[in-house]
TIPAKOL-896367 format. One record per atom (N, C-alpha, C): x, y, z; atom name. Coordinates in pm, whole numbers. Each point is the difference from the previous one (the first is absolute). Example, Ala and Ser with C-alpha at 12.3 -4.5 7.8 and 13.67 -1.06 7.14 Angstrom:
BEGIN
{node {1319,-569,780},N}
{node {-89,119,0},CA}
{node {90,120,0},C}
{node {-35,105,-72},N}
{node {82,119,6},CA}
{node {-77,109,73},C}
//
This chain:
BEGIN
{node {89,-106,-13},N}
{node {-76,110,-4},CA}
{node {96,128,6},C}
{node {-57,106,-77},N}
{node {73,119,-8},CA}
{node {7,64,129},C}
{node {80,90,19},N}
{node {25,88,128},CA}
{node {-119,80,-3},C}
{node {-43,65,-105},N}
{node {-117,84,-13},CA}
{node {-131,-54,37},C}
{node {-27,-127,-20},N}
{node {-118,-69,19},CA}
{node {2,-41,157},C}
{node {117,-53,44},N}
{node {17,-4,168},CA}
{node {-56,128,61},C}
{node {56,101,-47},N}
{node {-32,116,48},CA}
{node {-163,20,29},C}
{node {-42,20,-99},N}
{node {-139,-3,-30},CA}
{node {-84,-91,86},C}
{node {24,-126,20},N}
{node {-67,-98,58},CA}
{node {30,31,161},C}
{node {111,46,30},N}
{node {36,40,151},CA}
{node {-100,106,14},C}
{node {18,110,-67},N}
{node {-93,115,-3},CA}
{node {-152,-17,37},C}
{node {-37,-88,-97},N}
{node {-151,-52,25},CA}
{node {-9,-58,132},C}
{node {82,-103,17},N}
{node {-20,-65,131},CA}
{node {-2,109,117},C}
{node {78,98,-7},N}
{node {20,92,123},CA}
{node {-137,75,-10},C}
{node {-39,51,-108},N}
{node {-160,98,10},CA}
{node {-92,-111,28},C}
{node {-17,-106,-47},N}
{node {-112,-110,57},CA}
{node {21,-5,137},C}
{node {88,-36,39},N}
{node {34,-30,154},CA}
{node {-35,98,89},C}
{node {15,136,-18},N}
{node {-17,118,54},CA}
{node {-103,53,-14},C}
{node {-104,-38,-70},N}
{node {-109,90,-56},CA}
{node {5,90,-79},C}
{node {113,21,-76},N}
{node {39,127,-87},CA}
{node {-51,-16,-147},C}
{node {-50,-121,-34},N}
{node {-48,-7,-128},CA}
{node {-120,59,-22},C}
{node {-61,-9,-140},N}
{node {-149,62,-16},CA}
{node {-97,-72,78},C}
{node {-83,34,57},N}
{node {-99,-48,95},CA}
{node {-91,-104,-106},C}
{node {-37,-95,72},N}
{node {-107,-109,-56},CA}
{node {-143,53,30},C}
{node {-56,19,-92},N}
{node {-164,71,22},CA}
{node {-75,-146,52},C}
{node {-66,-14,122},N}
{node {-77,-108,40},CA}
{node {-100,-34,-79},C}
{node {-62,103,-64},N}
{node {-114,-43,-102},CA}
{node {27,-115,-65},C}
{node {136,-32,-64},N}
{node {12,-139,-58},CA}
{node {-35,-116,80},C}
{node {-9,16,127},N}
{node {-25,-135,75},CA}
{node {-170,-2,27},C}
{node {-63,74,-39},N}
{node {-171,10,9},CA}
{node {-51,-81,-106},C}
{node {-106,-79,37},N}
{node {-68,-83,-119},CA}
{node {-55,82,-97},C}
{node {1,-61,-117},N}
{node {-74,70,-133},CA}
{node {-153,39,53},C}
{node {-11,124,-72},N}
{node {-124,58,29},CA}
{node {-9,57,150},C}
{node {110,30,47},N}
{node {2,49,129},CA}
{node {-100,136,39},C}
{node {-37,19,111},N}
{node {-91,106,53},CA}
{node {91,103,5},C}
{node {-54,127,-36},N}
{node {85,113,48},CA}
{node {-85,99,75},C}
{node {-123,-53,68},N}
{node {-74,104,81},CA}
{node {38,-26,162},C}
{node {91,-79,34},N}
{node {28,-1,130},CA}
{node {-102,-110,81},C}
{node {-72,-83,-66},N}
{node {-114,-87,49},CA}
{node {40,-131,5},C}
{node {117,-33,-24},N}
{node {57,-146,-26},CA}
{node {94,-13,96},C}
{node {28,-129,62},N}
{node {103,-26,87},CA}
{node {100,-68,-81},C}
{node {111,70,-16},N}
{node {128,-26,-88},CA}
{node {125,-21,110},C}
{node {-37,-43,119},N}
{node {123,-1,98},CA}
{node {95,-110,-36},C}
{node {-55,-114,-47},N}
{node {107,-121,-12},CA}
{node {75,42,-134},C}
{node {-52,66,-113},N}
{node {73,32,-111},CA}
{node {91,112,18},C}
{node {-21,95,94},N}
{node {94,97,10},CA}
{node {112,-64,101},C}
{node {-11,-90,83},N}
{node {89,-44,96},CA}
{node {90,-114,-76},C}
{node {-46,-59,-109},N}
{node {86,-59,-65},CA}
{node {99,64,-105},C}
{node {-57,141,-25},N}
{node {104,84,-65},CA}
{node {96,68,95},C}
{node {-40,33,102},N}
{node {104,38,105},CA}
{node {83,-117,29},C}
{node {-19,-108,47},N}
{node {80,-90,23},CA}
{node {113,-47,-103},C}
{node {-44,33,-125},N}
{node {69,-24,-142},CA}
{node {113,127,-28},C}
{node {-16,106,53},N}
{node {43,130,-33},CA}
{node {67,83,94},C}
{node {115,75,-13},N}
{node {54,107,95},CA}
{node {-57,114,-7},C}
{node {3,40,-126},N}
{node {-67,149,-39},CA}
{node {-121,-3,-85},C}
{node {-105,40,64},N}
{node {-146,-5,-83},CA}
{node {-82,107,10},C}
{node {-87,-2,-102},N}
{node {-111,112,-29},CA}
{node {-136,-73,43},C}
{node {-67,75,72},N}
{node {-126,-43,43},CA}
{node {-102,39,-126},C}
{node {-98,-74,-43},N}
{node {-85,25,-100},CA}
{node {-41,134,18},C}
{node {-40,67,-118},N}
{node {-43,148,-8},CA}
{node {-149,10,25},C}
{node {-61,-63,90},N}
{node {-124,2,30},CA}
{node {-46,-60,139},C}
{node {-96,13,62},N}
{node {-38,-31,137},CA}
{node {-40,-176,-15},C}
{node {81,-52,118},N}
{node {-25,-156,8},CA}
{node {-34,-43,146},C}
{node {-85,-84,7},N}
{node {-65,-39,137},CA}
{node {119,-112,40},C}
{node {30,15,130},N}
{node {83,-95,101},CA}
{node {-73,-39,94},C}
{node {-4,-159,63},N}
{node {-53,-44,79},CA}
{node {66,14,125},C}
{node {-35,-42,115},N}
{node {22,9,137},CA}
{node {165,-43,7},C}
{node {69,-74,-88},N}
{node {141,-59,20},CA}
{node {70,115,-29},C}
{node {-39,95,-100},N}
{node {95,101,-29},CA}
{node {123,-52,-90},C}
{node {75,101,-25},N}
{node {123,-47,-99},CA}
{node {124,4,93},C}
{node {75,-112,-10},N}
{node {138,2,78},CA}
{node {137,25,-92},C}
{node {54,117,71},N}
{node {120,43,-87},CA}
{node {128,-74,23},C}
{node {114,-10,-92},N}
{node {107,-60,48},CA}
{node {132,88,1},C}
{node {111,-52,55},N}
{node {101,96,-10},CA}
{node {79,37,-114},C}
{node {52,114,-13},N}
{node {32,35,-140},CA}
{node {-83,37,-97},C}
{node {-112,74,32},N}
{node {-118,1,-80},CA}
{node {-51,140,-7},C}
{node {-41,67,-129},N}
{node {-43,120,-7},CA}
{node {-134,-31,-86},C}
{node {-96,77,81},N}
{node {-129,-23,-46},CA}
{node {-62,142,-51},C}
{node {-15,25,-127},N}
{node {-47,127,-80},CA}
{node {-143,6,-13},C}
{node {-80,90,53},N}
{node {-146,30,-26},CA}
{node {15,93,-105},C}
{node {-95,-52,-109},N}
{node {-9,128,-86},CA}
{node {-111,80,9},C}
{node {-41,109,-83},N}
{node {-94,84,35},CA}
{node {-159,-24,67},C}
{node {-23,-104,-69},N}
{node {-128,-51,20},CA}
{node {18,-146,78},C}
{node {103,-18,45},N}
{node {-2,-145,94},CA}
{node {-67,44,114},C}
{node {-54,-118,57},N}
{node {-83,13,119},CA}
{node {-15,-148,73},C}
{node {36,-22,104},N}
{node {-62,-123,62},CA}
{node {-86,30,94},C}
{node {-109,-88,-9},N}
{node {-127,5,75},CA}
{node {-22,-104,87},C}
{node {-20,6,121},N}
{node {4,-125,98},CA}
{node {-136,-30,7},C}
{node {-36,-141,-34},N}
{node {-128,-53,-15},CA}
{node {-68,9,147},C}
{node {-132,28,-8},N}
{node {-65,15,147},CA}
{node {22,-140,61},C}
{node {34,-1,117},N}
{node {14,-152,66},CA}
{node {-34,38,160},C}
{node {-15,-94,79},N}
{node {-29,14,145},CA}
{node {134,-27,69},C}
{node {127,17,-39},N}
{node {134,-30,87},CA}
{node {16,91,91},C}
{node {54,-36,109},N}
{node {43,82,107},CA}
{node {133,102,-43},C}
{node {69,-90,-79},N}
{node {131,65,-57},CA}
{node {8,-41,-156},C}
{node {65,98,-61},N}
{node {31,-18,-141},CA}
{node {126,77,-52},C}
{node {62,-22,-118},N}
{node {79,104,-43},CA}
{node {2,-1,-147},C}
{node {-29,115,-50},N}
{node {1,6,-169},CA}
{node {145,-39,-33},C}
{node {104,73,42},N}
{node {127,-50,-39},CA}
{node {76,-43,122},C}
{node {71,-127,22},N}
{node {65,-32,84},CA}
{node {147,-9,-16},C}
{node {75,89,80},N}
{node {157,-15,-9},CA}
{node {40,-32,127},C}
{node {35,-147,-1},N}
{node {31,-62,128},CA}
{node {114,-76,-6},C}
{node {97,9,90},N}
{node {144,-54,-4},CA}
{node {61,-1,-138},C}
{node {11,124,-62},N}
{node {82,0,-124},CA}
{node {79,144,2},C}
{node {78,-11,-104},N}
{node {86,128,-11},CA}
{node {-20,71,-119},C}
{node {42,120,-24},N}
{node {39,61,-113},CA}
{node {-137,19,-116},C}
{node {-104,26,62},N}
{node {-138,16,-73},CA}
{node {-23,163,-15},C}
{node {-64,27,-119},N}
{node {-44,130,-45},CA}
{node {-109,-19,-48},C}
{node {-87,79,38},N}
{node {-150,6,-28},CA}
{node {-28,157,-53},C}
{node {-34,4,-132},N}
{node {-9,149,-59},CA}
{node {-160,32,-32},C}
{node {-11,118,61},N}
{node {-161,31,-45},CA}
{node {-107,-86,34},C}
{node {-4,-87,106},N}
{node {-126,-90,27},CA}
{node {-121,67,16},C}
{node {-97,-44,-68},N}
{node {-158,35,32},CA}
{node {-74,-104,51},C}
{node {-17,2,127},N}
{node {-71,-106,96},CA}
{node {-127,48,37},C}
{node {-73,-105,6},N}
{node {-139,44,55},CA}
{node {-51,-121,86},C}
{node {-42,39,137},N}
{node {-44,-103,80},CA}
{node {-136,-21,-9},C}
{node {-76,-85,83},N}
{node {-114,-36,6},CA}
{node {-100,45,104},C}
{node {31,112,71},N}
{node {-43,37,134},CA}
{node {-152,21,-33},C}
{node {-43,56,-109},N}
{node {-135,34,-33},CA}
{node {-94,-111,-31},C}
{node {57,-137,-40},N}
{node {-63,-98,-44},CA}
{node {54,-136,89},C}
{node {67,5,115},N}
{node {63,-99,79},CA}
{node {-128,-67,56},C}
{node {15,-142,-26},N}
{node {-126,-67,38},CA}
{node {-5,-57,158},C}
{node {104,28,61},N}
{node {24,-25,150},CA}
{node {-14,132,95},C}
{node {14,-30,133},N}
{node {2,108,87},CA}
{node {116,-6,87},C}
{node {79,-111,-7},N}
{node {115,4,111},CA}
{node {136,34,-78},C}
{node {91,13,78},N}
{node {132,39,-30},CA}
{node {23,141,-40},C}
{node {125,26,-18},N}
{node {42,141,-33},CA}
{node {129,-5,-96},C}
{node {19,-117,-61},N}
{node {158,-36,-36},CA}
{node {-16,-1,-159},C}
{node {-76,55,-59},N}
{node {-11,6,-144},CA}
{node {94,94,-61},C}
{node {109,-17,-33},N}
{node {120,79,-64},CA}
{node {-17,22,-150},C}
{node {63,113,-30},N}
{node {30,47,-142},CA}
{node {132,-84,-35},C}
{node {76,39,71},N}
{node {145,-50,-9},CA}
{node {68,-55,126},C}
{node {16,-126,16},N}
{node {59,-46,124},CA}
{node {141,-20,6},C}
{node {78,56,46},N}
{node {161,-15,18},CA}
{node {40,-69,117},C}
{node {43,-113,-3},N}
{node {52,-78,120},CA}
{node {123,-54,0},C}
{node {90,32,89},N}
{node {137,-56,16},CA}
{node {74,10,-158},C}
{node {-4,111,-57},N}
{node {82,17,-137},CA}
{node {71,103,4},C}
{node {109,5,-98},N}
{node {120,98,-1},CA}
{node {-17,75,-155},C}
{node {30,133,12},N}
{node {33,64,-126},CA}
{node {-137,11,-90},C}
{node {-94,54,57},N}
{node {-137,0,-64},CA}
{node {-27,158,-36},C}
{node {-39,15,-122},N}
{node {-49,132,-42},CA}
{node {-146,6,-41},C}
{node {-67,86,39},N}
{node {-148,18,-45},CA}
{node {-9,160,-39},C}
{node {-7,-17,-142},N}
{node {-5,124,-51},CA}
{node {-130,69,-72},C}
{node {-43,122,60},N}
{node {-125,59,-52},CA}
{node {-133,-103,8},C}
{node {-15,-42,102},N}
{node {-125,-108,45},CA}
{node {-124,83,-11},C}
{node {-112,-66,-43},N}
{node {-135,37,10},CA}
{node {-66,-104,72},C}
{node {-37,-4,137},N}
{node {-63,-103,69},CA}
{node {-113,50,75},C}
{node {-114,-65,-31},N}
{node {-123,37,79},CA}
{node {-111,-107,30},C}
{node {-65,20,98},N}
{node {-130,-82,22},CA}
{node {48,-139,56},C}
{node {116,3,88},N}
{node {39,-154,29},CA}
{node {-79,-26,150},C}
{node {-29,-127,30},N}
{node {-71,-33,126},CA}
{node {90,39,103},C}
{node {119,6,-8},N}
{node {113,22,122},CA}
{node {74,134,-62},C}
{node {135,-32,-29},N}
{node {94,116,-22},CA}
{node {27,12,-148},C}
{node {42,124,-32},N}
{node {54,22,-164},CA}
{node {108,-83,2},C}
{node {95,27,85},N}
{node {163,-89,8},CA}
{node {11,-22,168},C}
{node {32,-128,-15},N}
{node {48,-64,140},CA}
{node {149,-36,-15},C}
{node {91,53,111},N}
{node {128,-31,1},CA}
{node {21,-75,126},C}
{node {12,-125,-5},N}
{node {14,-81,119},CA}
{node {76,-134,-19},C}
{node {-11,-96,92},N}
{node {90,-118,2},CA}
{node {-78,-109,-42},C}
{node {70,-82,-64},N}
{node {-72,-155,-53},CA}
{node {5,-83,149},C}
{node {-123,-65,15},N}
{node {5,-49,152},CA}
{node {91,-137,1},C}
{node {50,-47,-90},N}
{node {91,-104,16},CA}
{node {158,36,10},C}
{node {33,112,-90},N}
{node {123,42,-18},CA}
{node {36,89,117},C}
{node {-85,100,50},N}
{node {2,103,105},CA}
{node {127,62,-14},C}
{node {13,74,-129},N}
{node {115,92,-5},CA}
{node {-63,117,-71},C}
{node {69,121,52},N}
{node {-54,136,-52},CA}
{node {22,14,-168},C}
{node {-68,91,-43},N}
{node {37,58,-148},CA}
{node {129,56,14},C}
{node {54,39,-104},N}
{node {139,68,-5},CA}
{node {-13,76,-144},C}
{node {17,135,20},N}
{node {9,109,-125},CA}
{node {-120,-25,-91},C}
{node {-101,59,43},N}
{node {-153,28,-52},CA}
{node {-7,135,-28},C}
{node {-38,18,-147},N}
{node {-6,127,-48},CA}
{node {-160,14,-56},C}
{node {-66,87,55},N}
{node {-131,60,-60},CA}
{node {1,134,-49},C}
{node {-34,26,-130},N}
{node {14,139,-40},CA}
{node {-111,34,-111},C}
{node {-54,116,38},N}
{node {-98,55,-83},CA}
{node {-138,-86,2},C}
{node {-125,55,-76},N}
{node {-108,-64,15},CA}
{node {-111,49,120},C}
{node {-100,-80,-10},N}
{node {-123,31,71},CA}
{node {-26,-128,84},C}
{node {-26,-3,120},N}
{node {-80,-129,51},CA}
{node {-136,66,78},C}
{node {-99,-66,-46},N}
{node {-138,73,33},CA}
{node {-128,-101,55},C}
{node {-77,51,83},N}
{node {-104,-82,32},CA}
{node {32,-140,54},C}
{node {118,-33,62},N}
{node {7,-114,68},CA}
{node {-65,-18,137},C}
{node {-31,-124,30},N}
{node {-92,-30,115},CA}
{node {86,30,147},C}
{node {123,-52,13},N}
{node {69,-3,114},CA}
{node {140,113,1},C}
{node {72,-17,-92},N}
{node {107,96,17},CA}
{node {36,38,-166},C}
{node {70,114,-36},N}
{node {53,14,-112},CA}
{node {111,-80,-15},C}
{node {110,14,90},N}
{node {110,-85,-8},CA}
{node {15,-45,151},C}
{node {52,-118,16},N}
{node {25,-53,144},CA}
{node {114,-32,14},C}
{node {79,52,77},N}
{node {163,-30,25},CA}
{node {24,-93,131},C}
{node {38,-116,-24},N}
{node {5,-85,98},CA}
{node {142,-42,75},C}
{node {78,-15,-115},N}
{node {152,-59,32},CA}
{node {55,8,-121},C}
{node {126,114,-10},N}
{node {77,50,-101},CA}
{node {128,28,45},C}
{node {114,-10,-86},N}
{node {139,55,30},CA}
{node {0,75,-138},C}
{node {-8,135,1},N}
{node {12,92,-125},CA}
{node {-130,-2,-70},C}
{node {-72,105,20},N}
{node {-138,21,-78},CA}
{node {9,148,-53},C}
{node {-46,33,-125},N}
{node {-4,129,-26},CA}
{node {-149,36,-72},C}
{node {-83,69,68},N}
{node {-120,33,-77},CA}
{node {1,121,-43},C}
{node {-10,57,-139},N}
{node {2,135,-24},CA}
{node {-101,55,-105},C}
{node {-17,100,1},N}
{node {-102,61,-135},CA}
{node {-121,-65,4},C}
{node {-74,-39,87},N}
{node {-117,-65,-9},CA}
{node {-129,64,77},C}
{node {-123,-19,-56},N}
{node {-99,56,81},CA}
{node {-102,-137,27},C}
{node {-21,8,140},N}
{node {-99,-124,66},CA}
{node {-113,75,48},C}
{node {-121,-47,-40},N}
{node {-116,89,23},CA}
{node {-123,-115,27},C}
{node {-104,60,86},N}
{node {-106,-54,21},CA}
{node {3,-133,47},C}
{node {94,-34,100},N}
{node {5,-133,85},CA}
{node {-116,-11,88},C}
{node {-97,-112,-17},N}
{node {-129,-3,105},CA}
{node {-42,-141,-1},C}
{node {-62,-21,101},N}
{node {-62,-136,27},CA}
{node {20,-88,105},C}
{node {147,-15,28},N}
{node {28,-84,132},CA}
{node {128,63,43},C}
{node {18,-6,133},N}
{node {119,56,62},CA}
{node {125,-78,-44},C}
{node {119,89,-7},N}
{node {22,107,41},CA}
{node {-50,117,-110},C}
{node {-28,4,-108},N}
{node {-47,82,-93},CA}
{node {89,128,-17},C}
{node {140,-28,-10},N}
{node {103,71,-11},CA}
{node {46,38,-159},C}
{node {63,104,-34},N}
{node {73,-2,-123},CA}
{node {107,-86,-11},C}
{node {80,12,88},N}
{node {106,-90,36},CA}
{node {30,-35,132},C}
{node {2,-133,49},N}
{node {-20,-51,129},CA}
{node {141,-83,27},C}
{node {82,85,87},N}
{node {134,-83,31},CA}
{node {-21,-86,133},C}
{node {-22,-121,-15},N}
{node {-51,-63,128},CA}
{node {68,-149,-8},C}
{node {111,-27,56},N}
{node {39,-147,12},CA}
{node {-96,-76,65},C}
{node {-16,-100,-13},N}
{node {-74,-121,72},CA}
{node {60,-54,129},C}
{node {123,4,1},N}
{node {88,-54,121},CA}
{node {126,72,-1},C}
{node {83,-33,132},N}
{node {126,82,35},CA}
{node {111,-59,-87},C}
{node {-20,-98,-72},N}
{node {128,-46,-75},CA}
{node {19,44,-150},C}
{node {-114,75,-22},N}
{node {-1,57,-146},CA}
{node {93,108,-4},C}
{node {-17,76,-119},N}
{node {109,107,-31},CA}
{node {-72,128,-69},C}
{node {44,120,49},N}
{node {-49,114,-52},CA}
{node {140,89,-24},C}
{node {57,-20,-83},N}
{node {139,50,-15},CA}
{node {9,80,-141},C}
{node {57,131,14},N}
{node {34,73,-131},CA}
{node {-116,1,-82},C}
{node {-123,43,66},N}
{node {-129,31,-68},CA}
{node {-4,155,-17},C}
{node {-7,37,-139},N}
{node {-19,121,-51},CA}
{node {-118,25,-75},C}
{node {-95,110,71},N}
{node {-107,42,-80},CA}
{node {-10,134,-51},C}
{node {17,16,-132},N}
{node {7,140,-51},CA}
{node {-75,42,-98},C}
{node {-45,119,7},N}
{node {-88,86,-90},CA}
{node {-138,-100,-28},C}
{node {-60,-17,104},N}
{node {-120,-82,27},CA}
{node {-121,72,13},C}
{node {-107,-4,-85},N}
{node {-125,71,23},CA}
{node {-99,-92,42},C}
{node {-64,10,117},N}
{node {-112,-91,55},CA}
{node {-124,84,22},C}
{node {-117,-45,-67},N}
{node {-107,61,-9},CA}
{node {-119,-62,40},C}
{node {-79,51,102},N}
{node {-150,-64,52},CA}
{node {21,-148,32},C}
{node {90,-48,78},N}
{node {20,-100,45},CA}
{node {-95,-5,152},C}
{node {-52,-122,10},N}
{node {-93,4,110},CA}
{node {56,47,135},C}
{node {101,-57,29},N}
{node {87,48,114},CA}
{node {125,69,7},C}
{node {112,-68,-66},N}
{node {118,87,-11},CA}
{node {51,3,-125},C}
{node {67,97,-41},N}
{node {99,8,-121},CA}
{node {96,-101,27},C}
{node {66,17,89},N}
{node {128,-102,49},CA}
{node {-25,-22,151},C}
{node {38,-142,26},N}
{node {-24,-35,140},CA}
{node {134,-87,29},C}
{node {50,3,116},N}
{node {121,-65,52},CA}
{node {-52,-67,120},C}
{node {4,-129,6},N}
{node {-69,-71,116},CA}
{node {91,-95,61},C}
{node {72,27,120},N}
{node {100,-88,52},CA}
{node {-50,-101,97},C}
{node {-122,-20,42},N}
{node {-44,-59,101},CA}
{node {72,-151,19},C}
{node {9,-68,-105},N}
{node {46,-113,0},CA}
{node {138,-26,-14},C}
{node {74,126,6},N}
{node {132,-15,-18},CA}
{node {99,7,136},C}
{node {-86,-19,120},N}
{node {57,-13,131},CA}
{node {113,-110,11},C}
{node {110,43,40},N}
{node {104,-97,16},CA}
{node {78,-20,-136},C}
{node {-13,62,-103},N}
{node {77,-13,-98},CA}
{node {141,45,25},C}
{node {87,-72,-74},N}
{node {140,29,-13},CA}
{node {36,75,-123},C}
{node {-86,17,-97},N}
{node {18,49,-128},CA}
{node {-14,152,10},C}
{node {104,77,-45},N}
{node {-19,135,0},CA}
{node {-95,53,-113},C}
{node {-77,99,40},N}
{node {-103,69,-96},CA}
{node {60,126,-67},C}
{node {-16,26,-129},N}
{node {55,99,-86},CA}
{node {-111,27,-87},C}
{node {-78,132,16},N}
{node {-117,35,-83},CA}
{node {8,138,-25},C}
{node {38,57,-133},N}
{node {-2,123,-49},CA}
{node {-128,29,-86},C}
{node {-74,97,43},N}
{node {-114,73,-64},CA}
{node {16,126,-55},C}
{node {9,45,-117},N}
{node {19,128,-58},CA}
{node {-88,35,-121},C}
{node {-49,140,24},N}
{node {-94,37,-108},CA}
{node {-129,-91,-8},C}
{node {-61,-31,133},N}
{node {-142,-52,-4},CA}
{node {-90,96,8},C}
{node {-105,-9,-88},N}
{node {-111,102,4},CA}
{node {-128,-87,1},C}
{node {-97,52,124},N}
{node {-117,-88,12},CA}
{node {-98,100,-2},C}
{node {-122,-22,-59},N}
{node {-102,79,-11},CA}
{node {-147,-111,37},C}
{node {-82,49,72},N}
{node {-124,-74,21},CA}
{node {-4,-123,69},C}
{node {115,-30,37},N}
{node {-1,-146,63},CA}
{node {-23,62,190},C}
{node {-46,-101,90},N}
{node {-28,34,106},CA}
{node {126,57,68},C}
{node {102,-48,-18},N}
{node {134,18,60},CA}
{node {101,5,-113},C}
{node {87,94,-21},N}
{node {110,1,-99},CA}
{node {106,-117,40},C}
{node {41,1,96},N}
{node {117,-78,80},CA}
{node {-18,-45,134},C}
{node {-15,-137,37},N}
{node {-17,-37,128},CA}
{node {121,-87,27},C}
{node {23,-8,123},N}
{node {117,-101,67},CA}
{node {-48,-57,135},C}
{node {27,-124,28},N}
{node {-31,-75,113},CA}
{node {136,-69,19},C}
{node {34,7,149},N}
{node {109,-68,39},CA}
{node {-48,-128,62},C}
{node {23,3,135},N}
{node {-47,-133,51},CA}
{node {-82,23,142},C}
{node {-94,-71,39},N}
{node {-84,36,113},CA}
{node {114,27,117},C}
{node {-69,91,80},N}
{node {86,70,113},CA}
{node {44,-143,83},C}
{node {-79,-75,49},N}
{node {32,-121,90},CA}
{node {94,-75,-51},C}
{node {39,4,-175},N}
{node {127,-92,-45},CA}
{node {94,103,-12},C}
{node {11,114,27},N}
{node {111,87,-41},CA}
{node {140,-49,78},C}
{node {8,-54,103},N}
{node {120,-30,44},CA}
{node {65,-138,-89},C}
{node {-95,-83,-66},N}
{node {48,-103,-88},CA}
{node {52,65,-113},C}
{node {-40,106,-36},N}
{node {43,67,-141},CA}
{node {105,110,41},C}
{node {57,19,109},N}
{node {94,103,29},CA}
{node {135,-7,-72},C}
{node {32,-122,-60},N}
{node {114,-37,-97},CA}
{node {-34,15,-130},C}
{node {-110,16,-45},N}
{node {-56,40,-138},CA}
{node {95,112,-70},C}
{node {61,-19,-92},N}
{node {101,96,-68},CA}
{node {-59,56,-122},C}
{node {47,96,-44},N}
{node {-51,77,-125},CA}
{node {-58,125,-34},C}
{node {-43,32,-93},N}
{node {-92,158,-11},CA}
{node {-92,-26,-109},C}
{node {-76,123,15},N}
{node {-95,24,-98},CA}
{node {14,170,-7},C}
{node {22,9,-148},N}
{node {38,153,-41},CA}
{node {-98,53,-86},C}
{node {-76,123,36},N}
{node {-105,33,-113},CA}
{node {52,141,-16},C}
{node {-6,28,-146},N}
{node {53,100,-50},CA}
{node {-85,88,-107},C}
{node {-54,109,2},N}
{node {-75,75,-86},CA}
{node {-156,-77,-13},C}
{node {-53,-7,115},N}
{node {-145,-75,-4},CA}
{node {-89,117,1},C}
{node {-131,-21,-91},N}
{node {-93,107,-17},CA}
{node {-121,-84,20},C}
{node {-97,78,50},N}
{node {-139,-87,28},CA}
{node {-101,116,-3},C}
{node {-117,-25,-47},N}
{node {-110,97,34},CA}
{node {-50,7,131},C}
{node {36,-93,89},N}
{node {-72,-5,155},CA}
{node {91,74,98},C}
{node {-63,63,88},N}
{node {56,72,102},CA}
{node {110,-65,74},C}
{node {-26,-120,48},N}
{node {76,-94,58},CA}
{node {55,-103,-97},C}
{node {115,55,-52},N}
{node {54,-96,-118},CA}
{node {65,-138,42},C}
{node {49,1,102},N}
{node {84,-123,54},CA}
{node {-64,-55,114},C}
{node {-39,-124,21},N}
{node {-91,-45,121},CA}
{node {89,-115,59},C}
{node {8,12,144},N}
{node {44,-123,66},CA}
{node {-117,-91,39},C}
{node {1,-127,0},N}
{node {-117,-76,74},CA}
{node {13,15,141},C}
{node {-115,-7,59},N}
{node {-15,27,137},CA}
{node {60,-145,63},C}
{node {36,21,118},N}
{node {46,-114,93},CA}
{node {125,-53,-47},C}
{node {78,57,-81},N}
{node {134,-44,-71},CA}
{node {90,70,27},C}
{node {126,-50,13},N}
{node {147,95,5},CA}
{node {80,-54,-95},C}
{node {74,112,-87},N}
{node {88,-76,-105},CA}
{node {147,1,65},C}
{node {53,-129,-11},N}
{node {138,-15,70},CA}
{node {117,42,-113},C}
{node {-40,58,-110},N}
{node {110,39,-79},CA}
{node {-23,137,-53},C}
{node {107,52,-67},N}
{node {-4,149,-15},CA}
{node {-86,41,-123},C}
{node {-76,87,23},N}
{node {-120,53,-99},CA}
{node {54,140,-13},C}
{node {32,50,-114},N}
{node {27,149,-40},CA}
{node {-78,53,-107},C}
{node {-35,93,5},N}
{node {-68,90,-100},CA}
{node {61,136,-43},C}
{node {12,-4,-131},N}
{node {55,142,-35},CA}
{node {-97,62,-91},C}
//
């Protein structure tokens, strides 16, 4: 084989391996005579395409997905076109994910448009129907998302129950998260999170009902290197941004949260924080870290609210 052919082959292999080749349109995986109105479940067809390709284009029309959602793989780029849309089929599940990013690395999701089933949900229990579920994953980018009407959160950033490891290096930028039932974004466990240039609005239905809720489930999880910048929160039932540390008592993991250029309007509270119950304060005296707030604006007289009956054992600074 000539040296030129070897170079071409190696280049193609590199591009394919790292998702840099031309994306594959998943329309080719749909059956003949496919429906373009978003009323037919094509979950299994899309999943086959995702399992076979690292760089894909979602079909340029709405598609119904069932309660299983779509599972993404490591080293994968998912591109949504201008008319691409994934719609969750009405179900009675207590929890679901339209997109599952679980125990994977190096995933990029560009311009996702996701619609949950909150208006047509057939059950009454649960609060964990997510637009995007990110669990124990690394190097994840969500770019310009549009996520609305989920039974739970627009985006959930937590831990896989079996792996029990934090997410690492998660970036969410641009877009809008609207009318989700529990939270716009839930932050449970992460080392390195950047959320910027996004609007989160109209969160309502079941507590906490926050635009962004930073709330670990236990004291071994992580809230490290979290940066929220240039975020607009509007008309969320409770808070624009909430930091809740009740379950962090006894944690040895240092907290670092920077909030800059947060602008809230029409939410009950712009920013709330809760430390630990006063009776638990001695147990939390060794908690380390900080929460820094810079250039925060709200249309409320009391812009920042501390939950009653709690103390914050770490530094809280507002500029």
